[in-house]
ZADREN-892620 format. One record per residue (C-alpha): residue number from 0; residue in one letter; chain; x, y, z. Coordinates in Angstrom, 3 decimals, decimal comma. Layout:
! ZADREN-892620
+-------+------+-------+----------+----------+----------+
! palum ! logu ! torse !        X !        Y !        Z !
+-------+------+-------+----------+----------+----------+
!   NUM !    A !     A !        X !        Y !        Z !
...
+-------+------+-------+----------+----------+----------+
This chain:
! ZADREN-892620
+-------+------+-------+----------+----------+----------+
! palum ! logu ! torse !        X !        Y !        Z !
+-------+------+-------+----------+----------+----------+
!     0 !    X !     A !   -8,878 !  -20,003 !   18,042 !
!     1 !    X !     A !   -8,372 !  -19,888 !   14,275 !
!     2 !    X !     A !  -10,888 !  -21,368 !   11,862 !
!     3 !    X !     A !   -9,939 !  -24,302 !    9,640 !
!     4 !    X !     A !   -9,711 !  -21,977 !    6,617 !
!     5 !    X !     A !   -7,167 !  -19,712 !    8,340 !
!     6 !    X !     A !   -3,465 !  -19,814 !    7,505 !
!     7 !    X !     A !   -1,641 !  -22,207 !    9,817 !
!     8 !    X !     A !    2,008 !  -21,368 !   10,602 !
!     9 !    X !     A !    2,778 !  -25,069 !   11,027 !
!    10 !    X !     A !    1,543 !  -25,678 !    7,472 !
!    11 !    X !     A !    3,525 !  -22,908 !    5,793 !
!    12 !    X !     A !    5,021 !  -23,615 !    2,383 !
!    13 !    X !     A !    8,235 !  -22,238 !    3,819 !
!    14 !    X !     A !   10,850 !  -19,743 !    2,752 !
!    15 !    X !     A !   12,940 !  -19,521 !   -0,388 !
!    16 !    X !     A !   16,074 !  -20,064 !    1,701 !
!    17 !    X !     A !   15,871 !  -22,621 !    4,453 !
!    18 !    X !     A !   16,273 !  -21,264 !    7,989 !
!    19 !    X !     A !   15,820 !  -22,549 !   11,500 !
!    20 !    X !     A !   12,615 !  -21,039 !   12,827 !
!    21 !    X !     A !   12,319 !  -19,134 !   16,100 !
!    22 !    X !     A !   11,451 !  -20,853 !   19,363 !
!    23 !    X !     A !    9,361 !  -17,866 !   20,442 !
!    24 !    X !     A !    7,713 !  -16,490 !   17,304 !
!    25 !    X !     A !    5,660 !  -18,118 !   14,586 !
!    26 !    X !     A !    6,946 !  -17,832 !   11,027 !
!    27 !    X !     A !    4,331 !  -15,151 !   10,280 !
!    28 !    X !     A !    5,264 !  -13,134 !   13,372 !
!    29 !    X !     A !    8,854 !  -13,282 !   12,187 !
!    30 !    X !     A !    7,812 !  -12,021 !    8,740 !
!    31 !    X !     A !    5,989 !   -9,120 !   10,357 !
!    32 !    X !     A !    9,026 !   -8,223 !   12,451 !
!    33 !    X !     A !   11,389 !   -8,351 !    9,473 !
!    34 !    X !     A !    9,111 !   -6,022 !    7,532 !
!    35 !    X !     A !    8,987 !   -3,533 !   10,403 !
!    36 !    X !     A !   12,795 !   -3,565 !   10,711 !
!    37 !    X !     A !   13,394 !   -3,131 !    6,973 !
!    38 !    X !     A !   14,836 !    0,035 !    5,445 !
!    39 !    X !     A !   11,923 !    0,289 !    3,016 !
!    40 !    X !     A !    9,454 !    0,364 !    5,902 !
!    41 !    X !     A !   11,288 !    3,246 !    7,597 !
!    42 !    X !     A !   11,447 !    5,216 !    4,345 !
!    43 !    X !     A !    7,650 !    5,278 !    4,159 !
!    44 !    X !     A !    7,768 !    7,870 !    6,946 !
!    45 !    X !     A !    8,797 !   10,420 !    4,323 !
!    46 !    X !     A !    6,726 !    9,216 !    1,374 !
!    47 !    X !     A !    3,509 !   10,816 !    0,190 !
!    48 !    X !     A !    0,150 !    9,317 !    0,983 !
!    49 !    X !     A !   -1,891 !   12,216 !   -0,401 !
!    50 !    X !     A !    0,035 !   15,245 !    0,837 !
!    51 !    X !     A !    3,750 !   15,836 !    0,351 !
!    52 !    X !     A !    5,459 !   14,969 !    3,605 !
!    53 !    X !     A !    6,747 !   18,489 !    4,305 !
!    54 !    X !     A !    3,312 !   20,142 !    3,993 !
!    55 !    X !     A !    2,144 !   19,435 !    7,521 !
!    56 !    X !     A !    2,844 !   17,246 !   10,520 !
!    57 !    X !     A !   -0,759 !   16,058 !   10,847 !
!    58 !    X !     A !   -1,338 !   14,620 !    7,376 !
!    59 !    X !     A !   -0,933 !   10,907 !    6,805 !
!    60 !    X !     A !    2,260 !    9,608 !    5,267 !
!    61 !    X !     A !    2,666 !    6,244 !    3,581 !
!    62 !    X !     A !    3,941 !    4,901 !    6,926 !
!    63 !    X !     A !    1,081 !    6,117 !    9,104 !
!    64 !    X !     A !   -1,352 !    4,883 !    6,464 !
!    65 !    X !     A !    0,229 !    1,422 !    6,611 !
!    66 !    X !     A !   -0,028 !    1,384 !   10,403 !
!    67 !    X !     A !   -3,714 !    2,291 !   10,214 !
!    68 !    X !     A !   -4,292 !   -0,424 !    7,621 !
!    69 !    X !     A !   -2,587 !   -2,977 !    9,874 !
!    70 !    X !     A !   -4,745 !   -1,969 !   12,848 !
!    71 !    X !     A !   -7,987 !   -2,323 !   10,868 !
!    72 !    X !     A !   -6,805 !   -5,558 !    9,270 !
!    73 !    X !     A !   -6,063 !   -7,087 !   12,675 !
!    74 !    X !     A !   -9,601 !   -6,305 !   13,826 !
!    75 !    X !     A !  -11,190 !   -7,878 !   10,738 !
!    76 !    X !     A !   -8,903 !  -10,891 !   10,812 !
!    77 !    X !     A !   -9,419 !  -11,568 !   14,499 !
!    78 !    X !     A !  -13,205 !  -11,327 !   14,203 !
!    79 !    X !     A !  -13,185 !  -13,825 !   11,319 !
!    80 !    X !     A !  -10,983 !  -16,334 !   13,124 !
!    81 !    X !     A !   -8,026 !  -15,832 !   10,789 !
!    82 !    X !     A !   -4,297 !  -15,717 !   11,464 !
!    83 !    X !     A !   -3,749 !  -12,187 !   12,729 !
!    84 !    X !     A !    0,045 !  -12,239 !   12,363 !
!    85 !    X !     A !   -0,070 !  -13,084 !    8,641 !
!    86 !    X !     A !   -2,744 !  -10,435 !    8,118 !
!    87 !    X !     A !   -0,613 !   -7,843 !    9,847 !
!    88 !    X !     A !    2,503 !   -8,771 !    7,870 !
!    89 !    X !     A !    0,700 !   -8,312 !    4,547 !
!    90 !    X !     A !   -0,905 !   -5,052 !    5,695 !
!    91 !    X !     A !    2,400 !   -3,563 !    6,823 !
!    92 !    X !     A !    4,157 !   -4,564 !    3,589 !
!    93 !    X !     A !    1,468 !   -3,743 !    1,054 !
!    94 !    X !     A !    2,811 !   -0,260 !    0,212 !
!    95 !    X !     A !    6,568 !   -0,878 !    0,471 !
!    96 !    X !     A !    6,935 !   -0,500 !   -3,295 !
!    97 !    X !     A !    5,522 !    2,999 !   -3,588 !
!    98 !    X !     A !    7,617 !    5,723 !   -5,190 !
!    99 !    X !     A !    8,091 !    9,249 !   -3,862 !
!   100 !    X !     A !    5,041 !   11,472 !   -4,446 !
!   101 !    X !     A !    2,531 !    8,632 !   -4,209 !
!   102 !    X !     A !    0,598 !    7,470 !   -7,250 !
!   103 !    X !     A !    1,779 !   10,538 !   -9,171 !
!   104 !    X !     A !    5,372 !    9,357 !   -8,877 !
!   105 !    X !     A !    4,329 !    5,825 !   -9,807 !
!   106 !    X !     A !    2,583 !    6,992 !  -12,973 !
!   107 !    X !     A !    5,588 !    9,081 !  -14,020 !
!   108 !    X !     A !    8,056 !    6,262 !  -13,378 !
!   109 !    X !     A !    5,820 !    3,784 !  -15,204 !
!   110 !    X !     A !    5,824 !    6,059 !  -18,244 !
!   111 !    X !     A !    9,613 !    6,314 !  -18,204 !
!   112 !    X !     A !    9,900 !    2,540 !  -17,826 !
!   113 !    X !     A !    7,457 !    1,567 !  -20,602 !
!   114 !    X !     A !   10,255 !    0,434 !  -22,978 !
!   115 !    X !     A !   11,702 !   -1,706 !  -20,179 !
!   116 !    X !     A !    8,678 !   -3,439 !  -18,666 !
!   117 !    X !     A !    6,948 !   -0,572 !  -16,870 !
!   118 !    X !     A !    6,591 !   -0,015 !  -13,134 !
!   119 !    X !     A !    4,004 !   -1,366 !  -10,686 !
!   120 !    X !     A !    4,157 !   -0,655 !   -6,955 !
!   121 !    X !     A !    2,772 !   -4,035 !   -5,885 !
!   122 !    X !     A !    5,354 !   -5,843 !   -7,999 !
!   123 !    X !     A !    8,021 !   -3,508 !   -6,630 !
!   124 !    X !     A !    7,042 !   -4,465 !   -3,079 !
!   125 !    X !     A !    7,746 !   -8,101 !   -3,956 !
!   126 !    X !     A !   11,073 !   -7,069 !   -5,498 !
!   127 !    X !     A !   12,018 !   -5,179 !   -2,354 !
!   128 !    X !     A !   11,321 !   -8,032 !    0,052 !
!   129 !    X !     A !   12,885 !  -10,686 !   -2,193 !
!   130 !    X !     A !   15,925 !   -8,829 !   -3,525 !
!   131 !    X !     A !   16,545 !   -5,165 !   -2,764 !
!   132 !    X !     A !   16,677 !   -5,322 !    1,042 !
!   133 !    X !     A !   20,237 !   -6,475 !    1,707 !
!   134 !    X !     A !   20,926 !   -6,779 !    5,414 !
!   135 !    X !     A !   21,223 !  -10,514 !    5,910 !
!   136 !    X !     A !   24,429 !  -12,483 !    5,448 !
!   137 !    X !     A !   22,950 !  -15,541 !    3,739 !
!   138 !    X !     A !   20,420 !  -14,076 !    1,292 !
!   139 !    X !     A !   19,110 !  -10,967 !   -0,425 !
!   140 !    X !     A !   15,684 !   -9,708 !    0,603 !
!   141 !    X !     A !   13,869 !  -10,624 !    3,809 !
!   142 !    X !     A !   13,311 !  -14,320 !    3,025 !
!   143 !    X !     A !    9,626 !  -14,119 !    3,927 !
!   144 !    X !     A !    7,291 !  -17,091 !    3,883 !
!   145 !    X !     A !    5,437 !  -18,071 !    0,726 !
!   146 !    X !     A !    2,134 !  -17,030 !    2,311 !
!   147 !    X !     A !    3,294 !  -13,489 !    3,066 !
!   148 !    X !     A !    4,742 !  -13,080 !   -0,432 !
!   149 !    X !     A !    1,510 !  -14,395 !   -1,937 !
!   150 !    X !     A !   -0,431 !  -11,832 !    0,078 !
!   151 !    X !     A !    1,783 !   -8,941 !   -0,995 !
!   152 !    X !     A !    1,555 !   -9,961 !   -4,647 !
!   153 !    X !     A !   -2,184 !  -10,577 !   -4,934 !
!   154 !    X !     A !   -4,016 !   -9,117 !   -1,941 !
!   155 !    X !     A !   -6,201 !   -7,224 !   -4,425 !
!   156 !    X !     A !   -7,142 !  -10,421 !   -6,240 !
!   157 !    X !     A !   -5,675 !  -12,725 !   -8,891 !
!   158 !    X !     A !   -2,965 !  -11,213 !  -11,082 !
!   159 !    X !     A !   -3,810 !  -12,119 !  -14,670 !
!   160 !    X !     A !   -2,624 !  -11,066 !  -18,104 !
!   161 !    X !     A !    0,874 !   -9,788 !  -18,721 !
!   162 !    X !     A !    2,757 !   -9,716 !  -15,436 !
!   163 !    X !     A !    4,768 !   -6,706 !  -14,279 !
!   164 !    X !     A !    8,414 !   -7,575 !  -14,911 !
!   165 !    X !     A !    9,432 !   -7,310 !  -11,262 !
!   166 !    X !     A !    6,769 !   -9,793 !  -10,216 !
!   167 !    X !     A !    7,388 !  -12,052 !  -13,203 !
!   168 !    X !     A !   11,096 !  -12,381 !  -12,370 !
!   169 !    X !     A !   10,361 !  -13,778 !   -8,931 !
!   170 !    X !     A !    7,294 !  -15,778 !   -9,879 !
!   171 !    X !     A !    9,116 !  -17,566 !  -12,707 !
!   172 !    X !     A !   11,259 !  -19,379 !  -10,148 !
!   173 !    X !     A !    8,928 !  -19,329 !   -7,145 !
!   174 !    X !     A !    5,353 !  -19,909 !   -8,217 !
!   175 !    X !     A !    2,959 !  -17,720 !   -6,208 !
!   176 !    X !     A !   -0,080 !  -19,167 !   -8,020 !
!   177 !    X !     A !   -1,066 !  -15,722 !   -9,201 !
!   178 !    X !     A !   -4,196 !  -16,961 !  -10,994 !
!   179 !    X !     A !   -5,977 !  -17,694 !   -7,694 !
!   180 !    X !     A !   -7,221 !  -15,501 !   -4,884 !
!   181 !    X !     A !   -4,922 !  -15,016 !   -1,921 !
!   182 !    X !     A !   -5,625 !  -16,151 !    1,624 !
!   183 !    X !     A !   -8,475 !  -14,620 !    3,589 !
!   184 !    X !     A !   -5,768 !  -12,913 !    5,670 !
!   185 !    X !     A !   -4,452 !  -11,050 !    2,614 !
!   186 !    X !     A !   -8,001 !  -10,222 !    1,547 !
!   187 !    X !     A !   -8,587 !   -8,702 !    4,989 !
!   188 !    X !     A !   -5,543 !   -6,484 !    4,490 !
!   189 !    X !     A !   -6,882 !   -5,319 !    1,123 !
!   190 !    X !     A !  -10,267 !   -4,352 !    2,562 !
!   191 !    X !     A !   -8,556 !   -2,625 !    5,480 !
!   192 !    X !     A !   -6,627 !   -0,552 !    2,934 !
!   193 !    X !     A !   -9,902 !    0,600 !    1,337 !
!   194 !    X !     A !  -11,388 !    1,479 !    4,718 !
!   195 !    X !     A !   -8,326 !    3,316 !    5,969 !
!   196 !    X !     A !   -7,749 !    5,534 !    2,971 !
!   197 !    X !     A !  -11,425 !    6,447 !    2,533 !
!   198 !    X !     A !  -11,587 !    7,614 !    6,126 !
!   199 !    X !     A !   -8,261 !    9,344 !    6,513 !
!   200 !    X !     A !   -8,540 !   11,075 !    3,136 !
!   201 !    X !     A !  -11,849 !   12,564 !    4,259 !
!   202 !    X !     A !  -10,167 !   13,701 !    7,463 !
!   203 !    X !     A !   -7,084 !   15,128 !    5,711 !
!   204 !    X !     A !   -9,186 !   16,770 !    3,001 !
!   205 !    X !     A !  -11,214 !   18,578 !    5,647 !
!   206 !    X !     A !   -8,040 !   19,652 !    7,440 !
!   207 !    X !     A !   -6,650 !   20,990 !    4,139 !
!   208 !    X !     A !   -9,953 !   22,817 !    3,493 !
!   209 !    X !     A !  -10,430 !   21,210 !    0,106 !
!   210 !    X !     A !  -14,065 !   20,725 !    1,139 !
!   211 !    X !     A !  -16,131 !   21,269 !    4,261 !
!   212 !    X !     A !  -18,452 !   19,276 !    6,505 !
!   213 !    X !     A !  -21,617 !   20,641 !    4,902 !
!   214 !    X !     A !  -20,595 !   19,006 !    1,619 !
!   215 !    X !     A !  -20,418 !   15,620 !    3,329 !
!   216 !    X !     A !  -23,914 !   15,618 !    4,780 !
!   217 !    X !     A !  -25,562 !   14,173 !    1,653 !
!   218 !    X !     A !  -22,951 !   11,453 !    1,167 !
!   219 !    X !     A !  -24,052 !    7,935 !    2,188 !
!   220 !    X !     A !  -22,619 !    6,558 !    5,434 !
!   221 !    X !     A !  -20,852 !    9,862 !    6,175 !
!   222 !    X !     A !  -23,944 !   12,065 !    6,333 !
!   223 !    X !     A !  -25,895 !    9,762 !    8,687 !
!   224 !    X !     A !  -22,881 !    9,581 !   10,996 !
!   225 !    X !     A !  -22,746 !   13,378 !   11,211 !
!   226 !    X !     A !  -26,484 !   13,437 !   11,909 !
!   227 !    X !     A !  -26,072 !   10,934 !   14,743 !
!   228 !    X !     A !  -23,305 !   13,021 !   16,315 !
!   229 !    X !     A !  -25,340 !   16,233 !   16,030 !
!   230 !    X !     A !  -28,272 !   14,600 !   17,818 !
!   231 !    X !     A !  -26,160 !   13,139 !   20,584 !
!   232 !    X !     A !  -23,753 !   16,070 !   21,011 !
!   233 !    X !     A !  -25,506 !   19,290 !   19,903 !
!   234 !    X !     A !  -23,164 !   22,260 !   19,587 !
!   235 !    X !     A !  -19,998 !   20,156 !   19,554 !
!   236 !    X !     A !  -16,956 !   22,067 !   18,317 !
!   237 !    X !     A !  -15,920 !   21,418 !   14,704 !
!   238 !    X !     A !  -12,847 !   19,246 !   15,264 !
!   239 !    X !     A !  -14,506 !   17,013 !   17,862 !
!   240 !    X !     A !  -17,623 !   16,778 !   15,702 !
!   241 !    X !     A !  -15,516 !   15,713 !   12,728 !
!   242 !    X !     A !  -13,632 !   13,096 !   14,696 !
!   243 !    X !     A !  -16,781 !   11,660 !   16,274 !
!   244 !    X !     A !  -18,507 !   11,397 !   12,882 !
!   245 !    X !     A !  -15,602 !    9,889 !   10,981 !
!   246 !    X !     A !  -14,815 !    7,326 !   13,653 !
!   247 !    X !     A !  -18,406 !    6,152 !   13,271 !
!   248 !    X !     A !  -17,865 !    5,892 !    9,515 !
!   249 !    X !     A !  -14,804 !    3,764 !   10,253 !
!   250 !    X !     A !  -16,827 !    1,535 !   12,557 !
!   251 !    X !     A !  -19,669 !    1,061 !   10,081 !
!   252 !    X !     A !  -17,297 !    0,001 !    7,301 !
!   253 !    X !     A !  -15,383 !   -2,419 !    9,512 !
!   254 !    X !     A !  -18,600 !   -3,877 !   10,902 !
!   255 !    X !     A !  -19,993 !   -4,340 !    7,394 !
!   256 !    X !     A !  -16,911 !   -6,264 !    6,232 !
!   257 !    X !     A !  -16,990 !   -8,544 !    9,262 !
!   258 !    X !     A !  -20,717 !   -9,314 !    9,155 !
!   259 !    X !     A !  -20,871 !   -9,770 !    5,388 !
!   260 !    X !     A !  -17,725 !  -11,919 !    5,291 !
!   261 !    X !     A !  -19,126 !  -14,145 !    8,026 !
!   262 !    X !     A !  -22,167 !  -14,744 !    5,833 !
!   263 !    X !     A !  -20,010 !  -15,453 !    2,778 !
!   264 !    X !     A !  -17,803 !  -17,891 !    4,670 !
!   265 !    X !     A !  -20,803 !  -19,646 !    6,228 !
!   266 !    X !     A !  -22,425 !  -19,998 !    2,804 !
!   267 !    X !     A !  -19,307 !  -21,191 !    0,982 !
!   268 !    X !     A !  -18,077 !  -23,264 !    3,943 !
!   269 !    X !     A !  -14,398 !  -23,529 !    2,939 !
!   270 !    X !     A !  -12,719 !  -26,352 !    4,810 !
!   271 !    X !     A !   -9,160 !  -25,098 !    4,405 !
!   272 !    X !     A !   -7,077 !  -22,282 !    2,994 !
!   273 !    X !     A !   -6,947 !  -23,940 !   -0,434 !
!   274 !    X !     A !  -10,732 !  -23,759 !   -0,610 !
!   275 !    X !     A !  -10,537 !  -20,021 !    0,100 !
!   276 !    X !     A !   -8,079 !  -19,530 !   -2,751 !
!   277 !    X !     A !  -10,303 !  -21,487 !   -5,120 !
!   278 !    X !     A !  -13,632 !  -19,864 !   -4,287 !
!   279 !    X !     A !  -13,677 !  -17,811 !   -7,481 !
!   280 !    X !     A !  -14,473 !  -14,642 !   -5,553 !
!   281 !    X !     A !  -13,268 !  -12,857 !   -2,448 !
!   282 !    X !     A !  -14,181 !  -14,490 !    0,826 !
!   283 !    X !     A !  -13,692 !  -11,182 !    2,625 !
!   284 !    X !     A !  -15,775 !   -8,405 !    1,117 !
!   285 !    X !     A !  -18,216 !   -5,568 !    1,707 !
!   286 !    X !     A !  -21,930 !   -6,013 !    1,294 !
!   287 !    X !     A !  -23,248 !   -4,795 !   -2,060 !
!   288 !    X !     A !  -24,848 !   -1,782 !   -0,398 !
!   289 !    X !     A !  -21,679 !   -0,709 !    1,403 !
!   290 !    X !     A !  -19,597 !   -1,187 !   -1,727 !
!   291 !    X !     A !  -21,917 !    1,172 !   -3,623 !
!   292 !    X !     A !  -21,743 !    3,710 !   -0,792 !
!   293 !    X !     A !  -17,948 !    3,550 !   -0,767 !
!   294 !    X !     A !  -17,912 !    4,143 !   -4,518 !
!   295 !    X !     A !  -19,854 !    7,377 !   -3,886 !
!   296 !    X !     A !  -17,262 !    8,438 !   -1,287 !
!   297 !    X !     A !  -14,419 !    7,630 !   -3,677 !
!   298 !    X !     A !  -15,994 !    9,644 !   -6,468 !
!   299 !    X !     A !  -16,403 !   12,588 !   -4,115 !
!   300 !    X !     A !  -12,740 !   12,391 !   -3,098 !
!   301 !    X !     A !  -11,675 !   12,056 !   -6,727 !
!   302 !    X !     A !  -13,476 !   15,238 !   -7,748 !
!   303 !    X !     A !  -12,950 !   17,379 !   -4,670 !
!   304 !    X !     A !   -9,527 !   16,210 !   -3,500 !
!   305 !    X !     A !   -7,419 !   14,228 !   -5,957 !
!   306 !    X !     A !   -8,407 !   16,392 !   -8,945 !
!   307 !    X !     A !   -8,640 !   19,755 !   -7,230 !
!   308 !    X !     A !   -6,709 !   22,501 !   -9,093 !
!   309 !    X !     A !   -4,107 !   22,916 !   -6,357 !
!   310 !    X !     A !   -3,463 !   19,183 !   -6,243 !
!   311 !    X !     A !   -3,172 !   18,901 !  -10,022 !
!   312 !    X !     A !   -0,650 !   21,726 !  -10,049 !
!   313 !    X !     A !    1,576 !   19,907 !   -7,578 !
!   314 !    X !     A !    1,140 !   16,643 !   -9,473 !
!   315 !    X !     A !    2,562 !   18,290 !  -12,568 !
!   316 !    X !     A !    5,633 !   19,391 !  -10,629 !
!   317 !    X !     A !    6,137 !   15,946 !   -9,121 !
!   318 !    X !     A !    5,831 !   14,339 !  -12,543 !
!   319 !    X !     A !    8,458 !   16,711 !  -13,886 !
!   320 !    X !     A !   10,854 !   15,804 !  -11,068 !
!   321 !    X !     A !   10,675 !   12,064 !  -11,798 !
!   322 !    X !     A !   10,920 !   12,608 !  -15,558 !
!   323 !    X !     A !   13,961 !   14,836 !  -15,074 !
!   324 !    X !     A !   15,792 !   12,456 !  -12,748 !
!   325 !    X !     A !   15,338 !    9,266 !  -14,756 !
!   326 !    X !     A !   17,258 !   10,271 !  -17,934 !
!   327 !    X !     A !   19,967 !   11,975 !  -15,870 !
!   328 !    X !     A !   20,861 !    8,712 !  -14,131 !
!   329 !    X !     A !   20,439 !    6,746 !  -17,348 !
!   330 !    X !     A !   22,870 !    9,018 !  -19,202 !
!   331 !    X !     A !   25,428 !    9,049 !  -16,379 !
!   332 !    X !     A !   25,192 !    6,093 !  -13,994 !
!   333 !    X !     A !   28,244 !    7,449 !  -12,182 !
!   334 !    X !     A !   25,828 !    9,800 !  -10,440 !
!   335 !    X !     A !   24,340 !    6,807 !   -8,616 !
!   336 !    X !     A !   25,714 !    6,110 !   -5,121 !
!   337 !    X !     A !   28,641 !    3,704 !   -4,920 !
!   338 !    X !     A !   26,688 !    0,669 !   -3,767 !
!   339 !    X !     A !   24,395 !    1,081 !   -6,772 !
!   340 !    X !     A !   27,257 !    1,601 !   -9,215 !
!   341 !    X !     A !   28,652 !   -1,848 !   -8,461 !
!   342 !    X !     A !   25,580 !   -3,243 !  -10,238 !
!   343 !    X !     A !   26,595 !   -1,400 !  -13,432 !
!   344 !    X !     A !   29,192 !   -3,121 !  -15,624 !
!   345 !    X !     A !   30,088 !   -3,650 !  -19,256 !
!   346 !    X !     A !   27,460 !   -6,391 !  -19,622 !
!   347 !    X !     A !   24,673 !   -4,211 !  -18,223 !
!   348 !    X !     A !   22,315 !   -3,495 !  -21,108 !
!   349 !    X !     A !   19,911 !   -0,582 !  -21,400 !
!   350 !    X !     A !   16,990 !   -2,457 !  -19,845 !
!   351 !    X !     A !   19,109 !   -3,708 !  -16,945 !
!   352 !    X !     A !   20,318 !   -0,161 !  -16,316 !
!   353 !    X !     A !   16,791 !    1,251 !  -16,583 !
!   354 !    X !     A !   15,534 !   -1,230 !  -14,003 !
!   355 !    X !     A !   18,413 !   -0,355 !  -11,703 !
!   356 !    X !     A !   17,650 !    3,360 !  -12,052 !
!   357 !    X !     A !   13,961 !    2,612 !  -11,485 !
!   358 !    X !     A !   14,786 !    0,733 !   -8,271 !
!   359 !    X !     A !   16,882 !    3,667 !   -7,084 !
!   360 !    X !     A !   14,294 !    6,359 !   -7,830 !
!   361 !    X !     A !   11,411 !    4,277 !   -6,488 !
!   362 !    X !     A !   13,231 !    3,932 !   -3,181 !
!   363 !    X !     A !   13,636 !    7,683 !   -2,744 !
!   364 !    X !     A !   11,638 !    9,561 !   -0,147 !
!   365 !    X !     A !    9,862 !   12,762 !   -1,132 !
!   366 !    X !     A !   12,532 !   14,915 !    0,448 !
!   367 !    X !     A !   15,434 !   12,984 !   -1,098 !
!   368 !    X !     A !   13,862 !   13,231 !   -4,555 !
!   369 !    X !     A !   13,469 !   16,991 !   -4,041 !
!   370 !    X !     A !   17,073 !   17,304 !   -2,863 !
!   371 !    X !     A !   18,389 !   15,222 !   -5,753 !
!   372 !    X !     A !   16,466 !   17,275 !   -8,282 !
!   373 !    X !     A !   17,673 !   20,507 !   -6,757 !
!   374 !    X !     A !   21,275 !   19,295 !   -6,863 !
!   375 !    X !     A !   21,184 !   17,881 !  -10,396 !
!   376 !    X !     A !   18,712 !   20,185 !  -12,152 !
!   377 !    X !     A !   18,169 !   23,334 !  -10,118 !
!   378 !    X !     A !   15,353 !   25,068 !   -8,260 !
!   379 !    X !     A !   12,906 !   25,402 !  -11,164 !
!   380 !    X !     A !   10,201 !   23,127 !   -9,740 !
!   381 !    X !     A !   11,451 !   21,726 !   -6,469 !
!   382 !    X !     A !    9,440 !   23,787 !   -4,009 !
!   383 !    X !     A !    6,232 !   21,829 !   -4,618 !
!   384 !    X !     A !    3,845 !   24,443 !   -3,338 !
!   385 !    X !     A !    0,126 !   23,810 !   -3,305 !
!   386 !    X !     A !   -1,844 !   21,240 !   -1,444 !
!   387 !    X !     A !   -0,598 !   17,767 !   -2,333 !
!   388 !    X !     A !   -1,344 !   14,670 !   -4,357 !
+-------+------+-------+----------+----------+----------+
């Protein structure tokens, strides 16, 4: 049974375009299903999480990351008495706006788009689900509920200051109340994202041999979990030892979020979802101690993984690919596929064209960006050797 501060499907603020709702699924279940069936969701299979998708079958992609986030988010949401379907919808959609080559591609595209409003992957996710997905006869986008769109836009907290252009375009006509916190369901998805990437990046970094288990033994949370496994299973082979330790790390982080958030919610005693949005701080959050420990893990990953020499080398190549492709399409829009060219006409100014090109490049998978660069530029930097991003 959901708590009073959970999102209630019967109280949804509705969809931008009126539809008859399903007899068998709640509006949030329907949102989740539309996200799963979208083209953007499928493309995440071949988009970088940390490692370029062709570098190994075992590394996480943006799609497998999103599935792990959704699984963790469901656990947190269910334990807190929230609406699990809304939580899952936000979790599955939170990375739809990512470019090829992960945050490296995003940074390169943002630099190219600075004269035209920049690029932000969260804003791009909103643009995708409200405009760029074009499968339905009666509307562009997926026509998701207000609550799901709110969660996608501000699951990381209020969006203040100058808005990314893609988010501003939608919000100007459909107010997502960006100055407030999102629902506790969206907050659960955001914390699940932190938990998932901390854990799977440790796992993938070990697999890639960017660091070893001995270097993890002095790290908070991680080290004690290895010690527990060594006591219980002495002599366990490396891969099993790693899995046993890191699944305990996962469990400790999830348990901390649930127990601490229960205390926060009991103390604040929100009576409804509006109270959650107006709390002035996240209702769903780590304890102070766990947050500090996670910061230590993040700093370790930053130094030993994200900024390792092999990773930086590949980042430079990925940046070059995006920066090569953008001006090519700007200078000759006829190189865009036919369905994209129909958006280009005599009244299309430079900024409109830049945003169209940005949409096109952002939607590319790693492999399609590599293929496009090879076809339009040559083989100078399209092999992307090294370890990843």
